[in-house]
Structure formats: C-alpha cells, structure tokens
KEKE-3310 file (N, C-alpha, C; in steps of 0.2 Angstrom, whole numbers, plus 5000, padded with zeros to 4 digits):
npx = (5914:5917:5906:5897:5886:5875:5860:5850:5838:5827:5814:5799:5785:5770:5758:5745:5737:5722:5725:5738:5751:5762:5777:5790:5796:5805:5818:5832:5848:5864:5875:5888:5903:5904:5895:5882:5866:5849:5834:5819:5802:5784:5772:5770:5778:5789:5800:5803:5803:5813:5824:5824:5827:5840:5846:5847:5836:5825:5820:5822:5810:5815:5830:5845:5855:5870:5884:5899:5903:5899:5886:5870:5862:5870:5874:5873:5861:5869:5880:5873:5868:5880:5884:5875:5878:5892:5893:5883:5874:5860:5848:5833:5816:5809:5818:5822:5830:5839:5831:5836:5849:5862:5866:5880:5882:5872:5877:5889:5884:5883:5897:5902:5897:5906:5921:5930:5927:5923:5930:5922:5920:5924:5914:5903:5907:5907:5894:5888:5885:5891:5888:5878:5880:5878:5865:5848:5838:5824:5827:5830:5827:5818:5826:5839:5838:5838:5851:5858:5854:5860:5873:5875:5874:5884:5896:5899:5907:5902:5900:5889:5877:5861:5847:5831:5818:5824:5821:5807:5800:5802:5803:5805:5817:5825:5825:5833:5845:5848:5850:5861:5870:5871:5876:5888:5894:5895:5904:5915:5918:5916:5906:5894:5879:5862:5847:5831:5816:5802:5802:5804:5814:5825:5833:5841:5853:5860:5872:5867:5852:5838:5822:5808:5793:5778:5785:5796:5811:5810:5817:5834:5847:5862:5868:5874:5877:5877:5867:5871:5865:5861:5856:5844:5826:5809)
npy = (5674:5671:5676:5664:5658:5667:5675:5685:5697:5688:5681:5672:5665:5655:5649:5658:5673:5676:5665:5666:5665:5672:5666:5668:5684:5694:5690:5691:5687:5681:5668:5661:5652:5636:5638:5634:5635:5639:5638:5645:5643:5644:5632:5636:5647:5648:5640:5627:5630:5639:5631:5622:5631:5635:5623:5622:5615:5622:5637:5655:5669:5682:5690:5681:5667:5664:5654:5653:5664:5660:5662:5654:5656:5658:5645:5631:5617:5605:5610:5614:5601:5595:5604:5601:5588:5588:5597:5598:5590:5580:5579:5572:5573:5561:5546:5540:5529:5517:5502:5489:5489:5487:5495:5500:5500:5509:5521:5521:5525:5539:5542:5538:5548:5559:5568:5570:5561:5557:5544:5529:5520:5527:5536:5528:5523:5535:5538:5529:5516:5504:5491:5489:5489:5479:5477:5479:5493:5490:5483:5491:5504:5519:5530:5524:5523:5536:5540:5533:5540:5552:5549:5545:5558:5565:5559:5562:5573:5587:5604:5611:5605:5601:5601:5595:5597:5586:5579:5577:5566:5558:5552:5561:5558:5551:5561:5571:5564:5563:5576:5579:5572:5578:5590:5586:5582:5594:5601:5592:5589:5601:5606:5618:5620:5620:5620:5617:5620:5619:5619:5628:5626:5621:5631:5636:5629:5633:5642:5653:5660:5661:5668:5665:5672:5672:5673:5682:5688:5689:5690:5690:5683:5681:5668:5671:5663:5647:5632:5615:5601:5591:5597:5603:5606:5603)
npz = (4824:4807:4794:4785:4779:4769:4769:4759:4757:4754:4745:4743:4735:4733:4721:4711:4707:4716:4724:4728:4739:4750:4756:4761:4765:4762:4769:4779:4785:4793:4795:4804:4801:4807:4817:4828:4823:4826:4818:4822:4824:4822:4814:4796:4796:4787:4788:4783:4769:4768:4772:4761:4751:4755:4753:4740:4733:4731:4723:4726:4723:4723:4729:4737:4741:4748:4750:4758:4750:4737:4726:4726:4715:4704:4700:4689:4685:4687:4694:4706:4710:4713:4723:4733:4735:4739:4749:4759:4772:4777:4790:4794:4800:4798:4796:4784:4780:4770:4768:4765:4768:4780:4796:4795:4781:4777:4782:4775:4763:4763:4764:4752:4744:4746:4743:4753:4765:4782:4793:4793:4803:4814:4815:4817:4830:4837:4837:4845:4840:4838:4842:4834:4821:4811:4810:4803:4797:4802:4813:4823:4836:4836:4840:4838:4824:4820:4824:4815:4804:4807:4806:4793:4787:4793:4790:4778:4780:4780:4775:4779:4791:4789:4798:4800:4810:4819:4830:4831:4830:4841:4858:4874:4881:4872:4862:4868:4869:4855:4852:4860:4853:4840:4845:4849:4837:4831:4838:4837:4823:4817:4808:4801:4809:4804:4811:4810:4820:4831:4844:4858:4868:4863:4858:4868:4868:4857:4847:4840:4837:4827:4825:4817:4809:4800:4788:4789:4798:4815:4827:4830:4837:4847:4858:4873:4884:4882:4885:4889:4879:4887:4898:4895:4896:4894)
capx = (5914:5916:5900:5898:5880:5871:5853:5849:5831:5824:5806:5796:5778:5767:5751:5745:5731:5720:5727:5745:5753:5769:5779:5796:5794:5811:5822:5839:5852:5870:5877:5896:5906:5905:5890:5876:5861:5842:5828:5814:5796:5778:5771:5769:5783:5793:5806:5805:5804:5819:5828:5824:5831:5847:5848:5847:5831:5820:5823:5818:5808:5819:5835:5849:5858:5877:5888:5906:5904:5896:5879:5867:5858:5874:5875:5868:5859:5874:5883:5869:5868:5887:5884:5871:5882:5898:5894:5877:5872:5853:5845:5826:5812:5809:5825:5824:5836:5838:5829:5839:5856:5863:5869:5886:5881:5868:5882:5894:5881:5885:5904:5903:5895:5910:5928:5934:5923:5926:5931:5915:5921:5925:5908:5899:5909:5905:5887:5886:5882:5896:5885:5872:5882:5876:5858:5845:5833:5818:5829:5832:5822:5818:5832:5844:5838:5840:5858:5861:5853:5865:5879:5875:5875:5890:5901:5901:5911:5898:5901:5883:5873:5854:5843:5824:5814:5827:5818:5800:5796:5805:5801:5809:5823:5828:5826:5839:5851:5850:5852:5868:5874:5872:5880:5895:5896:5896:5911:5921:5919:5916:5901:5889:5873:5856:5842:5824:5812:5797:5803:5808:5819:5831:5836:5846:5859:5862:5876:5863:5844:5834:5815:5804:5786:5775:5790:5801:5815:5807:5822:5841:5851:5867:5867:5880:5878:5873:5866:5872:5858:5859:5852:5838:5820:5803)
capy = (5669:5674:5674:5659:5658:5674:5676:5692:5699:5682:5681:5666:5664:5650:5650:5664:5677:5676:5660:5667:5665:5674:5662:5672:5690:5698:5687:5693:5685:5678:5662:5660:5645:5632:5640:5630:5640:5636:5642:5643:5647:5639:5630:5642:5653:5648:5637:5622:5633:5642:5626:5620:5636:5635:5617:5622:5611:5626:5644:5661:5673:5687:5689:5676:5663:5664:5650:5654:5669:5658:5662:5648:5658:5657:5638:5628:5612:5601:5613:5613:5594:5594:5608:5597:5581:5589:5602:5597:5584:5581:5574:5573:5570:5554:5544:5539:5525:5512:5496:5483:5490:5488:5502:5502:5501:5516:5526:5521:5528:5545:5542:5537:5555:5564:5568:5570:5558:5555:5537:5527:5516:5532:5539:5523:5523:5542:5538:5523:5511:5499:5485:5488:5491:5475:5477:5483:5498:5487:5480:5497:5508:5526:5534:5521:5524:5543:5540:5531:5545:5557:5546:5546:5565:5568:5555:5566:5579:5592:5611:5613:5600:5603:5596:5597:5594:5580:5575:5578:5559:5555:5554:5566:5556:5550:5568:5574:5560:5565:5583:5579:5569:5583:5595:5583:5582:5601:5602:5587:5590:5608:5608:5623:5617:5624:5616:5619:5617:5623:5618:5633:5624:5619:5637:5637:5625:5635:5649:5658:5659:5666:5667:5667:5672:5675:5673:5686:5687:5693:5690:5687:5684:5676:5666:5672:5657:5641:5626:5609:5598:5586:5600:5606:5604:5605)
capz = (4818:4800:4790:4780:4775:4769:4766:4757:4754:4751:4745:4739:4735:4729:4719:4707:4708:4723:4728:4729:4746:4751:4762:4763:4763:4763:4774:4780:4791:4791:4800:4804:4800:4813:4821:4829:4822:4827:4815:4827:4822:4822:4807:4792:4797:4782:4790:4778:4763:4769:4772:4754:4746:4757:4751:4732:4731:4728:4721:4728:4718:4724:4734:4735:4746:4747:4754:4757:4744:4731:4726:4723:4709:4699:4699:4685:4689:4688:4700:4712:4712:4716:4729:4738:4736:4742:4755:4763:4775:4779:4795:4793:4805:4797:4795:4777:4779:4765:4772:4764:4770:4787:4799:4792:4774:4777:4784:4770:4757:4764:4763:4745:4741:4748:4742:4759:4770:4789:4794:4794:4809:4819:4816:4821:4837:4840:4838:4849:4836:4837:4843:4830:4814:4806:4810:4798:4801:4805:4819:4827:4839:4832:4842:4834:4817:4819:4825:4809:4799:4808:4804:4786:4785:4796:4787:4772:4782:4776:4777:4783:4792:4789:4803:4799:4816:4820:4836:4830:4830:4846:4865:4877:4883:4866:4859:4872:4867:4848:4852:4862:4848:4835:4848:4849:4830:4829:4842:4835:4816:4815:4803:4803:4810:4803:4814:4810:4826:4834:4851:4861:4873:4859:4857:4873:4866:4851:4847:4836:4837:4822:4826:4811:4809:4794:4782:4790:4804:4820:4831:4827:4843:4849:4865:4877:4888:4880:4890:4885:4877:4892:4903:4892:4899:4891)
cpx = (5913:5910:5901:5892:5877:5865:5851:5842:5828:5817:5804:5789:5776:5760:5751:5738:5729:5722:5735:5746:5761:5772:5786:5795:5800:5815:5829:5843:5859:5871:5885:5897:5907:5900:5885:5870:5854:5838:5822:5807:5790:5777:5768:5773:5788:5799:5808:5806:5811:5825:5829:5828:5838:5850:5849:5841:5825:5823:5819:5816:5812:5825:5840:5852:5865:5881:5896:5908:5901:5889:5876:5864:5863:5876:5870:5866:5864:5878:5879:5868:5875:5887:5881:5875:5888:5898:5888:5876:5865:5851:5838:5822:5811:5815:5827:5830:5834:5837:5833:5847:5856:5865:5875:5885:5877:5873:5887:5891:5883:5892:5905:5901:5900:5917:5932:5930:5927:5927:5925:5915:5921:5918:5903:5901:5906:5898:5884:5883:5886:5893:5879:5873:5880:5869:5855:5840:5827:5820:5831:5826:5823:5824:5838:5844:5840:5848:5861:5860:5858:5872:5880:5876:5882:5896:5904:5906:5908:5900:5895:5879:5866:5850:5835:5820:5817:5824:5810:5796:5799:5803:5806:5816:5828:5830:5833:5845:5853:5852:5859:5872:5876:5876:5887:5898:5898:5903:5916:5923:5919:5911:5896:5883:5867:5850:5835:5820:5807:5797:5807:5814:5826:5836:5842:5853:5863:5867:5871:5856:5841:5827:5812:5796:5783:5780:5795:5805:5812:5813:5829:5846:5856:5867:5874:5882:5874:5872:5867:5865:5856:5855:5846:5832:5814:5797)
cpy = (5673:5671:5669:5658:5665:5673:5683:5693:5694:5682:5675:5666:5658:5652:5657:5667:5677:5671:5661:5668:5667:5670:5665:5679:5695:5696:5689:5690:5682:5673:5661:5653:5642:5633:5634:5635:5636:5641:5640:5647:5641:5637:5636:5648:5653:5644:5632:5625:5636:5637:5623:5624:5636:5628:5616:5617:5616:5633:5649:5665:5680:5686:5683:5673:5663:5659:5651:5659:5667:5658:5656:5649:5657:5650:5635:5621:5607:5603:5613:5606:5593:5598:5604:5591:5582:5593:5602:5590:5585:5576:5576:5571:5563:5551:5542:5535:5520:5505:5490:5484:5490:5495:5504:5504:5508:5521:5527:5525:5536:5546:5542:5544:5560:5563:5568:5567:5557:5547:5534:5523:5521:5535:5534:5523:5529:5542:5533:5518:5505:5492:5484:5488:5486:5473:5481:5487:5495:5483:5485:5501:5515:5530:5531:5523:5532:5544:5538:5537:5551:5555:5547:5553:5567:5565:5559:5572:5585:5599:5613:5606:5603:5598:5599:5593:5587:5576:5575:5571:5555:5557:5559:5564:5555:5557:5571:5571:5562:5572:5584:5576:5574:5589:5592:5583:5589:5603:5598:5588:5597:5610:5613:5619:5622:5619:5620:5616:5622:5623:5623:5632:5623:5625:5639:5634:5628:5641:5654:5656:5664:5664:5670:5667:5675:5677:5679:5685:5691:5694:5687:5688:5679:5674:5667:5666:5651:5636:5620:5605:5593:5590:5604:5602:5607:5601)
cpz = (4811:4797:4785:4775:4775:4766:4765:4754:4751:4751:4741:4740:4731:4727:4715:4709:4715:4728:4730:4736:4747:4757:4765:4761:4765:4769:4774:4786:4788:4796:4799:4803:4806:4818:4822:4829:4822:4823:4819:4825:4822:4814:4803:4792:4791:4783:4785:4771:4763:4768:4765:4749:4748:4754:4743:4729:4728:4727:4723:4722:4718:4729:4732:4742:4744:4752:4753:4751:4738:4731:4722:4716:4703:4697:4694:4688:4691:4694:4706:4715:4716:4723:4735:4740:4741:4749:4760:4766:4778:4785:4795:4799:4805:4794:4788:4776:4773:4769:4771:4765:4777:4789:4795:4785:4773:4778:4778:4763:4757:4762:4755:4741:4742:4745:4748:4765:4777:4789:4797:4801:4815:4820:4819:4828:4841:4842:4842:4846:4834:4837:4839:4823:4809:4806:4805:4801:4804:4812:4825:4830:4834:4834:4838:4827:4816:4820:4818:4803:4800:4805:4796:4783:4787:4792:4781:4773:4779:4779:4782:4784:4793:4793:4803:4804:4817:4826:4836:4831:4836:4853:4868:4878:4877:4862:4862:4870:4860:4848:4855:4857:4842:4838:4848:4842:4828:4832:4839:4828:4813:4810:4806:4804:4809:4805:4814:4816:4828:4841:4854:4865:4869:4858:4862:4872:4860:4852:4844:4835:4832:4823:4820:4812:4803:4788:4783:4797:4809:4825:4829:4833:4844:4856:4868:4881:4886:4886:4886:4884:4883:4898:4901:4895:4895:4893)
residu = (MET:LYS:ASP:PHE:LEU:GLU:ILE:LYS:ASP:LEU:LYS:LYS:SER:PHE:GLY:THR:GLY:GLU:ALA:ARG:GLN:GLU:VAL:LEU:ARG:GLY:MET:ASN:PHE:THR:VAL:GLY:LYS:GLY:GLU:PHE:CYS:VAL:LEU:LEU:GLY:PRO:SER:GLY:SER:GLY:LYS:SER:THR:LEU:LEU:ASN:ILE:ILE:GLY:GLY:ILE:ASP:THR:PRO:ASP:GLU:GLY:PHE:VAL:SER:ILE:GLY:GLY:ASP:LYS:LEU:GLU:ASP:MET:ASN:GLU:ASN:GLN:LEU:THR:MET:TYR:ARG:ARG:LYS:HIS:LEU:GLY:TYR:VAL:PHE:GLN:MET:TYR:ASN:LEU:ILE:PRO:ASN:LEU:ASN:VAL:LYS:GLU:ASN:ILE:GLU:VAL:GLY:ALA:TYR:LEU:SER:ASP:ASP:PRO:LEU:ASP:VAL:GLU:GLU:VAL:ILE:THR:THR:LEU:GLY:LEU:GLN:ASP:HIS:LYS:TYR:LYS:TYR:PRO:ASN:GLN:LEU:SER:GLY:GLY:GLN:GLN:GLN:ARG:VAL:SER:ILE:GLY:ARG:ALA:VAL:VAL:LYS:ASN:PRO:ASP:ILE:LEU:MET:CYS:ASP:GLU:PRO:THR:GLY:ALA:LEU:ASP:TYR:LYS:THR:SER:LYS:GLU:ILE:LEU:ALA:LEU:ILE:GLU:ASP:CYS:ASN:LYS:LYS:TYR:GLY:SER:THR:ILE:ILE:MET:VAL:THR:HIS:ASN:GLU:ALA:ILE:LYS:TYR:MET:ALA:ASP:HIS:VAL:ILE:LYS:LEU:ARG:ASP:GLY:VAL:VAL:ARG:HIS:ASN:ASP:MET:ASN:GLU:LYS:LYS:ILE:PRO:ALA:SER:GLU:LEU:ASP:TRP)
# end
C-alpha cells in the first residue's frame, strides 16, 4: 500500500523546567492508504497525544505529520479546521452524541460536514440501526450508541477514521460487534483506520501494528495473517 500518513521525528513535551515531561520522543512511522492500523501501548505511552497531533488538534515541538503529501505544519488555522472537517472521522470511547437529536439526525450531522458524504440510509442499514433510527440516545444501549457514533464518523466518507479506545466502555460481546463493524467499514468504504487501544488482542485484526512505549515506536509490524474481529478472544 502506498504511504499515505507519514510521522517524522515527532517530539512533544508538556510543562517547563523540572516539571517538563517528554511525551513523544522522536516518533517515526508511515501508514498506507486504506490500512487498518492499530496503535498499541499502555497508558502514558503517547497514544492520545499522537492522535491529537494527527488530528491537527495539537502541534508537535519538532518533526511533522504529512497526509497525502501535505504537511499539517504548513496549514493555517482555517486550513486545519477544513482538514479536520473534510478528511477525518472520529470515534471516541464515550459516544458524544447530541442528546436532542435522534439516530438519523446524529448521523446526518456528519454528512453535513462533508463535500462527498455517503448515503445516510445506507450507513444506517450497514450499522444495523434501521429499527432504531428515530430513537434518541437515551433510548439506546451503549453498543447502539457507539454504532451511531461510528455512523456519524463514517458518513463523512473520511480519508482517515480515528478511533480512540472505541470499545473501552463496552462489554466483551458488544466490543467484538463494534470491532467487526469498524472492520466492515474499512473494507466497504476504504477509509484508513487509525485505532488507539491498550487491548493486545485487537492487534490481530489489523493490517499494521505499531507498539508504543515511553513516547517512541518499539515495534512496527505488518500482519501477514489477519484474524477477523469475530474470532478475537481476550
């Protein structure tokens, strides 16, 4: 796969003086277009900071992020806003749905942000939400709410789908269902998936596994034989 996302010599620290803490300490890797990439590491390894920098929410102290050859550091604030709006979809651990909008309307919010959205009804059907599309978030289970969250992100037809611990608040069975849905979206719509997790089992369903520890890449491996999400066990 052609390199699509490039992370080059990325460094980031917080605080000053004795309180200064290096979070990213020279991180390097590339991700191919359409890849399912898992960023794996314990708390404090730099996963969330890295995701924020890829998302243009935070800026590195040194190094750069390049998407399709365009460096984020060369973008002004308006261009970064449009980059996030047009090219990224987000799935969070907590669902962040709009409580006074129903399922269909929450997903439509994502469609409004895109110049080339997917068909809302098709996404609703793909995610198994057809019988729930007029329900409000407080009428849904956690797994159903996460499906809506995925729908809102996927309907944008994003180049990159950013998933930050998307199963962290879910039980085992529902977690596997959500992982299978993200897997299906990767295959069906071709979005590059960047998934942050501390769950070792999830690495087996990915094309590309990057293990982080103490702000650096410790392992950077391609999976020769992927396991479907439905077959994962932990």
